[in-house]
All heavy atoms as an XYZ file, in Angstrom:
887
protein
N     135.733     46.557   -180.054
C     135.687     45.264   -180.701
C     136.219     44.176   -179.708
O     137.290     44.440   -179.179
C     136.524     45.329   -181.980
C     135.764     44.891   -183.167
S     136.722     45.102   -184.621
C     137.320     43.500   -184.823
N     135.494     43.158   -179.580
C     135.992     42.134   -178.614
C     136.876     41.201   -179.477
O     136.861     40.927   -180.716
C     134.758     41.248   -178.268
C     133.830     41.963   -177.403
C     132.766     41.136   -176.832
O     132.989     39.984   -176.714
O     131.694     41.653   -176.475
N     137.903     40.706   -178.774
C     138.877     39.768   -179.398
C     138.941     38.495   -178.681
O     138.508     38.483   -177.516
C     140.341     40.378   -179.326
O     140.675     40.635   -177.939
C     140.411     41.621   -180.159
N     139.216     37.426   -179.399
C     139.156     36.107   -178.746
C     140.577     35.899   -178.166
O     141.603     36.018   -178.897
C     138.857     35.053   -179.897
C     138.548     33.788   -179.251
O     138.786     33.550   -178.086
N     138.101     32.805   -180.105
N     140.561     35.548   -176.988
C     141.907     35.350   -176.278
C     142.544     34.117   -176.693
O     143.798     33.929   -176.661
C     141.721     35.309   -174.704
C     141.301     36.729   -174.170
O     141.577     37.716   -174.804
N     140.647     36.663   -173.090
N     141.775     33.207   -177.185
C     142.405     31.922   -177.645
C     142.460     31.803   -179.115
O     142.241     30.722   -179.676
C     141.412     30.758   -177.025
C     141.397     30.692   -175.523
O     142.433     31.017   -174.974
N     140.238     30.294   -175.027
N     142.765     32.940   -179.741
C     142.778     32.827   -181.207
C     143.814     32.085   -181.855
O     143.570     31.339   -182.755
C     142.861     34.391   -181.717
C     142.618     34.534   -183.186
C     144.275     34.955   -181.431
C     141.234     34.496   -183.600
N     144.988     31.915   -181.132
C     146.065     31.137   -181.664
C     145.726     29.623   -181.609
O     145.944     28.897   -182.569
C     147.386     31.384   -180.865
C     147.981     32.764   -181.176
C     149.317     32.989   -180.542
O     149.918     32.051   -180.069
O     149.665     34.128   -180.382
N     144.991     29.259   -180.460
C     144.593     27.920   -180.301
C     143.584     27.470   -181.413
O     143.639     26.434   -181.974
C     144.019     27.596   -178.978
C     143.759     26.218   -178.714
C     143.439     25.971   -177.299
N     142.359     26.872   -176.774
C     141.790     26.753   -175.637
N     142.145     25.874   -174.762
N     140.808     27.676   -175.313
N     142.630     28.491   -181.714
C     141.672     28.172   -182.662
C     142.246     28.116   -184.178
O     141.938     27.261   -184.982
C     140.637     29.385   -182.772
C     139.697     29.466   -181.491
C     138.768     28.295   -181.410
O     138.366     27.830   -182.446
O     138.462     27.897   -180.272
N     143.336     28.913   -184.393
C     143.987     28.886   -185.676
C     144.693     27.503   -185.839
O     144.601     26.886   -186.861
C     144.904     30.051   -185.712
C     144.158     31.363   -185.924
C     146.049     29.838   -186.971
C     145.076     32.544   -185.872
N     145.318     27.111   -184.776
C     146.021     25.810   -184.816
C     145.013     24.582   -185.005
O     145.390     23.713   -185.762
C     146.830     25.562   -183.544
C     148.152     26.393   -183.451
C     149.069     26.017   -184.554
O     149.152     24.796   -184.919
O     149.740     26.843   -185.130
N     143.901     24.742   -184.348
C     142.973     23.739   -184.455
C     142.433     23.720   -185.989
O     142.227     22.535   -186.467
C     141.781     23.921   -183.599
C     140.940     22.685   -183.354
C     140.135     22.831   -182.048
N     138.847     23.282   -182.530
C     137.854     23.830   -181.879
N     138.003     24.015   -180.616
N     136.637     24.101   -182.403
N     142.142     24.791   -186.560
C     141.726     24.856   -187.889
C     142.661     24.245   -188.914
O     142.425     23.562   -189.830
C     141.390     26.256   -188.299
O     140.325     26.791   -187.552
N     144.009     24.604   -188.576
C     145.127     24.142   -189.511
C     145.214     22.602   -189.346
O     145.519     21.970   -190.341
C     146.422     24.896   -189.175
C     146.561     26.296   -189.577
C     147.821     26.897   -189.097
C     146.383     26.449   -191.063
N     145.066     22.026   -188.153
C     145.129     20.628   -188.021
C     144.077     19.973   -188.788
O     144.258     18.842   -189.253
C     145.066     20.295   -186.441
C     146.408     20.591   -185.762
C     147.605     19.803   -186.230
O     147.339     18.583   -186.538
O     148.703     20.389   -186.293
N     142.884     20.518   -188.715
C     141.769     20.034   -189.431
C     142.080     19.966   -190.908
O     141.779     18.969   -191.720
C     140.421     20.760   -189.218
O     140.212     20.813   -187.753
C     139.251     20.157   -189.842
N     142.615     21.037   -191.398
C     142.962     21.179   -192.856
C     144.026     20.112   -193.223
O     144.042     19.581   -194.338
C     143.428     22.589   -193.184
N     145.053     19.910   -192.259
C     146.105     18.878   -192.564
C     145.490     17.433   -192.621
O     146.098     16.526   -193.172
C     147.195     19.012   -191.538
C     147.906     20.300   -191.726
C     149.096     20.291   -190.656
N     149.704     21.684   -190.636
C     149.804     22.330   -189.489
N     149.410     21.881   -188.325
N     150.303     23.580   -189.545
N     144.442     17.248   -191.937
C     143.910     15.939   -191.847
C     143.047     15.554   -192.958
O     142.629     14.379   -193.224
N     142.814     16.502   -193.979
C     142.080     16.092   -195.147
C     143.013     15.290   -196.115
O     144.118     15.727   -196.410
C     141.597     17.409   -195.860
C     140.611     18.108   -195.041
C     141.015     17.049   -197.186
C     140.218     19.473   -195.605
N     142.637     14.234   -196.531
C     143.265     13.237   -197.368
C     142.865     13.496   -198.795
O     141.658     13.503   -199.126
C     143.101     11.825   -197.058
C     143.467     11.493   -195.528
C     143.779     10.853   -197.935
C     143.024     10.202   -195.112
N     143.833     13.727   -199.748
C     143.416     13.889   -201.151
C     142.905     12.605   -201.755
O     143.306     11.510   -201.391
C     144.815     14.318   -201.803
C     145.829     13.924   -200.859
C     145.209     13.792   -199.485
N     141.869     12.702   -202.625
C     141.429     11.508   -203.300
C     141.778     11.613   -204.709
O     141.853     12.603   -205.333
C     139.865     11.602   -203.255
C     139.411     11.526   -201.851
C     139.297     10.472   -204.075
C     138.018     11.574   -201.672
N     142.297     10.394   -205.168
C     142.784     10.316   -206.588
C     141.504      9.932   -207.414
O     140.873      8.970   -207.123
C     143.828      9.204   -206.606
C     145.087      9.605   -205.988
O     145.390     10.852   -205.835
N     145.827      8.720   -205.414
N     141.261     10.687   -208.437
C     140.201     10.402   -209.330
C     140.540      9.191   -210.244
O     141.768      8.932   -210.488
C     139.990     11.600   -210.253
N     139.593      8.407   -210.614
C     139.867      7.419   -211.525
C     140.545      7.729   -212.783
O     140.385      8.966   -213.203
C     138.571      6.717   -211.807
C     137.604      7.287   -210.843
C     138.183      8.595   -210.416
N     141.171      6.876   -213.472
C     141.901      7.165   -214.688
C     140.832      7.672   -215.774
O     139.720      7.136   -215.897
C     142.582      6.027   -215.232
N     141.207      8.716   -216.541
C     140.409      9.187   -217.558
C     139.053      9.848   -217.097
O     138.202     10.092   -217.912
C     140.044      8.126   -218.596
C     141.231      7.351   -219.059
C     141.702      7.857   -220.542
O     140.821      8.185   -221.261
N     142.936      7.677   -220.838
N     138.994     10.163   -215.765
C     137.843     10.798   -215.306
C     137.505     12.119   -215.954
O     136.341     12.419   -216.400
C     137.950     11.024   -213.729
C     136.830     11.726   -213.185
C     135.578     11.082   -212.918
C     136.865     12.994   -212.770
C     134.479     11.772   -212.330
C     135.846     13.708   -212.175
C     134.614     12.973   -212.047
N     138.537     12.988   -216.017
C     138.222     14.354   -216.515
C     137.920     14.274   -218.090
O     137.096     14.996   -218.559
C     139.407     15.226   -216.289
O     140.549     14.634   -216.912
C     139.684     15.521   -214.847
N     138.591     13.326   -218.729
C     138.319     13.269   -220.211
C     136.839     12.723   -220.391
O     136.101     13.345   -221.307
C     139.258     12.178   -220.813
C     139.091     12.103   -222.296
C     140.214     11.228   -222.979
O     141.270     11.188   -222.363
O     139.824     10.607   -223.973
N     136.391     11.669   -219.673
C     135.015     11.288   -219.843
C     133.954     12.311   -219.451
O     133.000     12.451   -220.059
C     134.861     10.023   -218.960
C     135.461      8.817   -219.474
C     135.217      7.630   -218.541
C     136.003      6.427   -219.089
N     135.783      5.282   -218.045
N     134.282     13.126   -218.454
C     133.503     14.179   -217.998
C     133.314     15.218   -219.054
O     132.232     15.748   -219.281
C     133.963     14.796   -216.711
O     134.057     13.799   -215.696
C     133.029     15.846   -216.141
N     134.401     15.628   -219.712
C     134.455     16.629   -220.693
C     133.656     16.112   -221.922
O     132.895     16.844   -222.611
C     135.889     17.077   -221.045
C     136.573     17.792   -219.948
S     135.651     19.212   -219.434
C     135.637     20.352   -220.764
N     133.785     14.856   -222.229
C     132.990     14.207   -223.396
C     131.477     14.299   -223.208
O     130.761     14.559   -223.978
C     133.476     12.739   -223.628
C     134.857     12.798   -224.324
C     135.306     11.243   -224.453
O     134.641     10.338   -224.097
N     136.422     11.043   -225.113
N     131.179     14.029   -221.873
C     129.669     14.123   -221.582
C     129.166     15.521   -221.690
O     128.128     15.703   -222.112
C     129.492     13.607   -220.132
C     129.488     12.088   -219.936
C     129.203     11.720   -218.614
N     129.318     10.296   -218.421
C     129.067      9.655   -217.317
N     128.779     10.275   -216.259
N     129.129      8.375   -217.196
N     129.995     16.480   -221.274
C     129.547     17.832   -221.358
C     129.451     18.292   -222.881
O     128.489     18.987   -223.257
C     130.537     18.854   -220.613
C     130.457     18.636   -219.052
C     130.296     20.295   -220.871
C     131.507     19.298   -218.249
N     130.340     17.835   -223.615
C     130.174     18.254   -225.158
C     129.178     17.469   -225.716
O     128.650     17.931   -226.790
C     131.621     17.896   -225.737
C     132.655     18.781   -225.300
C     134.025     18.456   -226.067
C     135.106     19.354   -225.543
N     136.430     19.060   -226.115
N     128.764     16.312   -225.260
C     127.751     15.492   -225.979
C     126.284     16.136   -225.615
O     125.354     15.853   -226.440
C     127.735     14.096   -225.376
N     126.139     16.880   -224.735
C     124.876     17.579   -224.411
C     124.599     18.539   -225.461
O     125.405     19.381   -225.743
C     124.856     18.184   -223.047
C     123.628     18.919   -222.902
C     124.971     17.207   -221.945
N     123.396     18.471   -226.208
C     123.116     19.372   -227.226
C     122.790     20.713   -226.719
O     122.140     20.861   -225.637
C     121.887     18.872   -228.035
C     122.159     17.859   -229.075
C     120.882     17.519   -229.782
C     121.167     16.710   -230.977
N     119.927     16.425   -231.775
N     123.290     21.807   -227.398
C     122.921     23.017   -227.017
C     121.631     23.376   -227.698
O     121.461     23.185   -228.891
C     124.038     24.064   -227.397
C     125.222     23.853   -226.576
C     126.365     24.932   -227.044
O     126.041     25.872   -227.645
O     127.507     24.757   -226.603
N     120.717     23.730   -226.864
C     119.326     24.171   -227.519
C     119.406     25.406   -228.302
O     120.009     26.365   -227.813
C     118.304     24.287   -226.320
C     116.964     24.408   -226.803
C     115.974     24.451   -225.648
O     116.149     23.740   -224.703
O     114.976     25.144   -225.801
N     118.955     25.447   -229.441
C     118.906     26.659   -230.278
C     118.084     27.839   -229.551
O     117.173     27.467   -228.826
C     118.283     26.318   -231.637
C     117.523     24.995   -231.372
C     118.182     24.333   -230.131
N     118.389     29.031   -229.908
C     117.702     30.086   -229.306
C     116.184     30.131   -229.590
O     115.377     30.319   -228.733
C     118.292     31.523   -229.759
C     117.579     32.675   -229.178
C     117.851     32.922   -227.804
C     116.809     33.481   -229.938
C     117.217     34.045   -227.282
C     116.265     34.589   -229.397
C     116.484     34.840   -228.063
N     115.781     29.804   -230.828
C     114.410     29.799   -231.253
C     114.076     28.262   -231.419
O     114.479     27.686   -232.318
C     114.135     30.540   -232.583
C     114.493     31.948   -232.265
C     112.736     30.374   -233.022
C     114.279     32.894   -233.567
N     113.341     27.697   -230.481
C     112.899     26.360   -230.574
C     111.354     26.261   -230.645
O     110.614     27.376   -230.457
C     113.452     25.515   -229.419
O     112.849     26.059   -228.219
N     110.762     25.152   -230.726
C     109.405     24.910   -230.776
C     108.754     25.426   -229.566
O     107.658     26.051   -229.548
C     109.050     23.416   -231.168
C     107.566     23.252   -231.099
C     109.634     23.052   -232.464
N     109.252     25.049   -228.337
C     108.658     25.416   -227.126
C     108.737     26.860   -226.957
O     107.779     27.489   -226.348
C     109.406     24.696   -225.979
O     110.821     25.224   -225.926
N     109.786     27.617   -227.395
C     109.763     28.977   -227.231
C     108.754     29.695   -228.229
O     108.016     30.641   -227.644
C     111.209     29.569   -227.558
C     111.244     31.094   -227.650
C     112.190     29.070   -226.669
N     108.487     29.159   -229.363
C     107.450     29.670   -230.220
C     106.081     29.408   -229.628
O     105.237     30.181   -229.684
C     107.563     29.007   -231.569
C     108.858     29.545   -232.379
C     108.900     28.680   -233.722
C     108.760     31.002   -232.664
N     105.906     28.189   -229.031
C     104.531     28.002   -228.492
C     104.270     28.861   -227.289
O     103.219     29.396   -227.037
C     104.490     26.549   -227.965
C     104.396     25.467   -229.061
C     104.437     24.095   -228.535
C     103.048     25.659   -229.873
N     105.273     29.112   -226.493
C     105.140     30.087   -225.260
C     104.801     31.526   -225.846
O     103.891     32.166   -225.198
C     106.303     30.019   -224.406
C     106.489     28.734   -223.683
C     107.871     28.768   -222.927
C     108.153     27.558   -222.296
N     109.420     27.415   -221.506
N     105.432     31.976   -226.749
C     105.200     33.274   -227.335
C     103.918     33.362   -227.968
O     103.168     34.324   -227.752
C     106.321     33.529   -228.452
N     103.398     32.330   -228.651
C     102.034     32.386   -229.310
C     100.981     32.359   -228.127
O      99.943     33.062   -228.220
C     101.890     31.096   -230.109
N     101.205     31.556   -227.067
C     100.266     31.618   -225.985
C     100.100     32.925   -225.321
O      99.075     33.422   -225.016
C     100.645     30.490   -224.899
N     101.249     33.540   -225.165
C     101.251     34.935   -224.508
C     100.539     35.869   -225.432
O      99.664     36.709   -225.045
C     102.653     35.431   -224.144
C     102.759     36.834   -223.857
C     103.258     34.544   -223.053
N     100.795     35.863   -226.695
C     100.179     36.762   -227.629
C      98.655     36.512   -227.720
O      97.932     37.516   -227.771
C     100.836     36.494   -229.067
C     100.287     37.400   -230.221
C     100.742     38.778   -229.881
C     100.864     36.908   -231.547
N      98.204     35.278   -227.591
C      96.701     35.035   -227.664
C      96.111     35.614   -226.417
O      95.024     36.237   -226.472
C      96.482     33.448   -227.776
C      96.850     33.034   -229.194
C      95.088     33.112   -227.405
C      96.839     31.572   -229.406
N      96.759     35.388   -225.202
C      96.259     35.877   -223.998
C      96.172     37.405   -224.065
O      95.198     38.070   -223.571
C      97.076     35.456   -222.827
C      96.896     33.941   -222.451
C      97.863     33.664   -221.251
C      95.471     33.698   -221.951
N      97.152     38.091   -224.577
C      97.068     39.480   -224.702
C      95.999     39.962   -225.647
O      95.238     41.008   -225.280
C      98.539     39.996   -225.221
C      99.525     39.837   -224.120
C      98.544     41.469   -225.616
C     100.944     40.193   -224.512
N      95.750     39.301   -226.697
C      94.674     39.676   -227.667
C      93.220     39.440   -226.984
O      92.401     40.349   -227.122
C      94.778     38.928   -228.971
S      96.216     39.324   -229.964
N      93.155     38.341   -226.255
C      91.895     38.120   -225.552
C      91.664     39.197   -224.514
O      90.526     39.685   -224.386
C      91.863     36.737   -224.928
C      91.647     35.575   -225.908
C      91.790     34.309   -225.120
C      90.331     35.633   -226.462
N      92.587     39.594   -223.781
C      92.551     40.647   -222.744
C      92.148     42.029   -223.445
O      91.307     42.692   -222.860
C      93.701     40.699   -221.828
C      93.794     39.677   -220.928
O      92.903     38.932   -220.559
N      95.039     39.372   -220.521
N      92.760     42.326   -224.498
C      92.555     43.520   -225.158
C      91.059     43.509   -225.695
O      90.331     44.588   -225.580
C      93.530     43.783   -226.323
N      90.580     42.445   -226.245
C      89.168     42.368   -226.857
C      88.230     42.614   -225.693
O      87.201     43.176   -225.817
C      89.110     41.093   -227.549
C      87.612     40.924   -227.942
C      87.039     41.555   -229.136
C      86.700     40.054   -227.345
C      85.767     41.437   -229.432
C      85.498     39.852   -227.706
C      84.960     40.549   -228.828
O      83.607     40.395   -229.246
N      88.565     41.883   -224.547
C      87.644     41.953   -223.381
C      87.476     43.385   -222.804
O      86.442     43.895   -222.603
C      88.076     41.012   -222.234
O      88.189     39.686   -222.845
C      87.070     40.964   -221.121
N      88.696     44.038   -222.732
C      88.617     45.476   -222.249
C      87.841     46.317   -223.242
O      87.134     47.133   -222.804
C      90.008     45.893   -221.944
C      90.618     45.082   -220.855
C      90.094     47.390   -221.852
C      92.189     45.403   -220.619
N      88.094     46.030   -224.529
C      87.386     46.913   -225.479
C      85.903     46.571   -225.493
O      85.116     47.598   -225.520
C      87.885     46.577   -226.917
C      87.247     47.233   -228.007
C      87.786     46.826   -229.399
C      86.990     47.430   -230.530
N      86.934     46.583   -231.699
N      85.436     45.413   -225.259
C      84.006     45.102   -225.252
C      83.461     45.703   -223.985
O      82.313     46.115   -224.046
C      83.957     43.487   -225.212
C      82.468     43.041   -225.057
C      81.553     43.100   -226.080
C      81.957     42.584   -223.852
C      80.290     42.752   -225.985
C      80.639     42.150   -223.684
C      79.802     42.219   -224.839
O      78.497     41.814   -224.712
N      84.114     45.636   -222.910
C      83.529     46.193   -221.701
C      83.359     47.638   -221.754
O      82.279     48.187   -221.272
C      84.457     45.853   -220.446
C      84.085     46.717   -219.196
C      84.470     44.418   -220.046
N      84.242     48.346   -222.283
C      84.145     49.923   -222.410
C      83.144     50.388   -223.510
O      82.679     51.408   -223.498
C      85.535     50.454   -222.530
C      86.320     50.557   -221.325
C      87.591     49.960   -221.330
C      85.889     51.060   -220.188
C      88.321     49.945   -220.140
C      86.612     51.083   -218.987
C      87.784     50.522   -218.880
N      82.958     49.510   -224.543
C      82.267     49.962   -225.594
C      80.704     49.478   -225.456
O      79.832     50.007   -226.267
C      82.721     49.409   -226.942
C      83.969     50.092   -227.388
C      84.491     49.668   -228.810
O      83.818     48.644   -229.342
O      85.407     50.192   -229.269
N      80.407     48.509   -224.647
C      79.044     48.003   -224.519
C      78.153     49.091   -223.886
O      78.657     49.860   -222.950
C      78.993     46.696   -223.689
O      79.440     46.979   -222.380
N      76.949     49.231   -224.332
C      76.082     50.352   -223.742
C      75.777     50.029   -222.239
O      75.726     48.834   -221.875
C      74.849     50.262   -224.597
C      74.868     48.926   -225.214
C      76.298     48.496   -225.316
N      75.545     51.028   -221.504
C      75.174     50.785   -220.048
C      73.790     50.184   -220.028
O      72.875     50.504   -220.799
C      75.112     52.164   -219.422
N      73.625     49.231   -219.157
C      72.301     48.654   -219.064
C      71.269     49.645   -218.599
O      71.460     50.497   -217.774
C      72.469     47.616   -217.946
C      73.644     47.969   -217.251
C      74.554     48.700   -218.166
N      70.103     49.588   -219.297
C      69.003     50.514   -218.911
C      68.018     49.888   -218.027
O      67.643     48.837   -218.166
C      68.337     50.953   -220.229
C      69.219     51.643   -221.212
C      68.496     52.000   -222.558
O      67.351     51.647   -222.652
N      69.156     52.677   -223.514
N      67.698     50.677   -216.997
C      66.660     50.067   -216.035
C      65.381     50.425   -216.512
O      65.018     51.502   -217.054
C      66.833     50.927   -214.726
O      66.752     52.225   -214.814
C      68.307     50.544   -214.147
N      64.498     49.478   -216.530
C      63.037     49.670   -216.966
C      62.320     50.566   -216.042
O      62.553     50.620   -214.910
C      62.453     48.281   -216.913
C      63.289     47.420   -215.856
C      64.649     48.044   -215.967
N      61.559     51.401   -216.718
C      60.727     52.287   -215.981
C      59.421     51.666   -215.386
O      58.729     50.953   -216.176
C      60.296     53.525   -216.844
O      59.551     52.971   -217.934
C      61.476     54.319   -217.254
N      59.177     51.758   -214.203
C      58.086     51.078   -213.562
C      56.957     52.106   -213.406
O      57.094     53.158   -212.847
C      58.416     50.619   -212.100
C      57.284     49.904   -211.453
C      59.685     49.618   -212.244
N      55.804     51.743   -214.100
C      54.624     52.674   -214.035
C      53.500     51.969   -213.305
O      52.445     52.594   -213.187
C      54.289     52.992   -215.473
O      53.896     51.754   -216.094
C      55.286     53.773   -216.236
N      53.751     50.771   -212.798
C      52.569     50.124   -212.062
C      52.525     50.786   -210.703
O      53.420     51.151   -209.969
C      52.932     48.650   -211.902
N      51.216     50.791   -210.184
C      51.008     51.302   -208.804
C      50.499     50.218   -207.986
O      50.244     49.054   -208.444
C      49.887     52.440   -208.989
O      48.647     51.836   -209.424
C      50.376     53.623   -209.861
N      50.191     50.569   -206.753
C      49.653     49.511   -205.821
C      48.357     49.071   -206.164
O      48.011     47.874   -206.057
C      49.622     50.097   -204.344
C      51.134     50.402   -203.875
C      48.958     49.194   -203.439
C      51.970     49.315   -203.715
N      47.505     49.970   -206.800
C      46.152     49.607   -207.227
C      46.231     48.533   -208.376
O      45.484     47.556   -208.370
C      45.287     50.885   -207.594
C      45.078     51.784   -206.471
O      44.984     51.233   -205.312
O      44.997     52.935   -206.684
N      47.263     48.790   -209.231
C      47.299     47.803   -210.378
C      47.758     46.448   -209.847
O      47.258     45.482   -210.302
C      48.393     48.186   -211.316
C      47.984     49.535   -212.034
O      46.781     49.733   -212.144
O      48.974     50.238   -212.552
N      48.553     46.406   -208.775
C      49.070     45.230   -208.275
C      47.856     44.450   -207.439
O      47.688     43.157   -207.579
C      50.105     45.505   -207.125
C      50.746     44.176   -206.497
C      51.499     43.333   -207.544
C      51.665     44.654   -205.446
N      47.056     45.304   -206.742
C      45.883     44.704   -206.093
C      44.890     44.121   -207.079
O      44.183     43.041   -206.908
C      45.178     45.597   -205.211
N      44.608     44.871   -208.230
C      43.750     44.391   -209.298
C      44.204     43.094   -209.916
O      43.408     42.318   -210.376
C      43.474     45.484   -210.328
C      42.705     46.532   -209.772
O      41.882     46.364   -208.721
N      42.839     47.737   -210.281
N      45.579     42.915   -210.108
C      46.192     41.796   -210.711
C      45.920     40.654   -209.884
O      45.713     39.495   -210.405
C      47.549     42.081   -211.065
C      47.758     43.007   -212.204
O      46.825     43.234   -212.939
O      48.838     43.587   -212.392
N      46.009     40.710   -208.572
C      46.036     39.491   -207.763
C      44.713     39.341   -207.006
O      44.621     38.463   -206.031
C      47.249     39.607   -206.755
C      48.499     39.388   -207.386
C      49.286     40.475   -207.723
C      48.916     38.135   -207.780
C      50.503     40.264   -208.368
C      50.118     37.902   -208.344
C      50.957     39.080   -208.669
O      52.126     38.783   -209.325
N      43.601     40.004   -207.401
C      42.306     39.736   -206.661
C      41.669     38.628   -207.473
O      41.759     38.384   -208.631
C      41.450     40.942   -206.614
O      41.349     41.455   -208.116
C      42.012     41.953   -205.822
N      40.873     37.887   -206.633
C      40.162     36.699   -207.270
C      38.856     37.353   -207.808
O      38.085     38.037   -207.304
C      39.846     35.618   -206.128
C      39.037     34.511   -206.755
C      41.118     35.214   -205.518
N      38.551     36.846   -209.085
C      37.346     37.353   -209.724
C      36.012     37.020   -209.054
O      35.224     37.815   -208.900
C      37.361     36.826   -211.233
N      35.937     35.776   -208.714
C      34.603     35.347   -208.083
C      35.029     35.269   -206.574
O      35.589     34.286   -206.131
C      34.062     34.186   -208.634
C      34.872     33.014   -208.559
O      36.144     33.138   -208.441
O      34.427     31.822   -208.616
N      34.507     36.041   -205.814
C      34.791     36.053   -204.381
C      33.724     35.176   -203.693
O      32.526     35.564   -203.585
C      34.790     37.553   -203.799
C      35.062     37.456   -202.261
C      35.732     38.345   -204.571
N      34.148     33.986   -203.324
C      33.222     33.147   -202.619
C      33.945     32.783   -201.270
O      34.971     32.098   -201.254
C      33.067     31.809   -203.399
C      32.054     30.955   -202.794
O      31.488     31.205   -201.735
N      31.748     29.913   -203.483
N      33.397     33.406   -200.252
C      34.031     33.265   -198.908
C      33.349     32.165   -197.968
O      33.570     32.100   -196.858
C      34.009     34.576   -198.211
O      32.636     34.983   -198.080
C      34.890     35.635   -198.908
N      32.618     31.420   -198.662
C      31.805     30.337   -197.852
C      32.924     29.410   -197.233
O      32.631     28.903   -196.076
C      30.904     29.578   -198.701
C      29.589     30.445   -198.996
O      29.410     31.412   -198.388
O      28.992     30.189   -200.092
N      33.830     29.096   -197.897
C      34.847     28.138   -197.367
C      35.606     28.688   -196.199
O      36.106     27.937   -195.317
C      35.839     27.648   -198.452
C      36.619     28.866   -199.003
C      36.193     29.645   -200.009
C      37.904     29.130   -198.666
N      37.259     30.497   -200.317
C      38.301     30.184   -199.387
C      38.838     28.759   -197.664
C      39.549     30.974   -199.329
C      40.078     29.423   -197.578
C      40.373     30.408   -198.377
N      35.630     30.017   -196.039
C      36.217     30.633   -194.874
C      35.457     30.505   -193.677
O      35.932     30.393   -192.556
C      36.469     32.158   -195.211
C      37.632     32.452   -196.257
C      37.617     33.983   -196.504
C      38.914     32.034   -195.746
N      34.133     30.480   -193.768
C      33.255     30.377   -192.668
C      32.619     28.897   -192.404
O      31.739     28.782   -191.682
C      32.102     31.346   -192.831
C      32.594     32.793   -192.871
O      33.503     33.213   -192.225
N      31.957     33.592   -193.827
N      33.221     27.970   -193.008
C      32.911     26.563   -192.826
C      31.360     26.395   -193.202
O      30.655     25.747   -192.610
C      33.061     26.078   -191.420
C      34.348     25.406   -191.295
O      34.913     24.921   -192.308
N      34.841     25.341   -190.128
N      30.928     27.065   -194.236
C      29.619     26.975   -194.714
C      29.603     26.112   -196.053
O      28.937     26.537   -196.941
C      28.934     28.437   -195.020
C      28.794     29.212   -193.702
C      28.260     30.444   -194.088
C      28.114     31.303   -192.853
N      27.500     32.618   -193.141
N      30.217     25.106   -195.944
C      30.195     24.183   -197.191
C      28.894     23.323   -197.174
O      28.631     22.661   -196.183
C      31.519     23.288   -197.150
C      32.638     24.189   -197.115
C      31.417     22.410   -198.375
C      33.970     23.422   -197.057
N      28.207     23.362   -198.255
C      26.987     22.653   -198.343
C      27.357     21.275   -199.092
O      28.048     21.308   -199.981
C      25.976     23.354   -199.172
O      26.439     23.692   -200.413
C      25.576     24.668   -198.482
N      26.714     20.301   -198.410
C      26.921     18.950   -199.068
C      25.804     18.718   -200.088
O      24.627     18.692   -199.929
C      26.895     17.810   -198.070
C      28.019     18.009   -197.008
C      27.870     16.828   -196.073
C      29.037     17.017   -195.055
N      29.018     15.974   -194.021
N      26.259     18.410   -201.458
C      25.335     18.207   -202.467
C      24.885     16.782   -202.536
O      24.096     16.416   -203.325
C      25.858     18.805   -203.721
O      27.054     18.151   -203.859
N      25.528     15.874   -201.802
C      25.249     14.440   -201.851
C      23.950     14.035   -201.181
O      23.364     13.102   -201.494
C      26.410     13.572   -201.245
C      27.774     13.935   -201.837
N      28.041     13.948   -203.203
C      28.832     14.204   -201.299
C      29.224     14.153   -203.393
N      29.853     14.354   -202.287
N      23.548     14.758   -200.200
C      22.414     14.397   -199.403
C      21.128     14.589   -199.907
O      20.530     15.085   -200.646
C      22.549     15.151   -198.055
C      23.748     14.807   -197.262
C      23.798     15.594   -195.994
O      22.879     16.246   -195.534
O      25.008     15.623   -195.460
């Protein structure tokens, strides 16, 4: 363990600092006024309106969470629809009934002439 060689000088310096502290005199009746202020503060009762509101809010949140958990576990699993359509059905659904390909070959006839 290391020791400070100047320990006595440090102790003296600390004591001089402590001796330099000047006591302060409190104003007359300071302690009495302070104690009156402390007694004047109302002590809040154990069960107050704010405590009841907080308890009610917590109870409502717990009930909502319990209902949500119950609903999630009791709801039936979603059923996937069975697909019976084939590619031929898709092609038949999207084919044009009257196949007129004249517009593809720029064979548009003018009926105005």
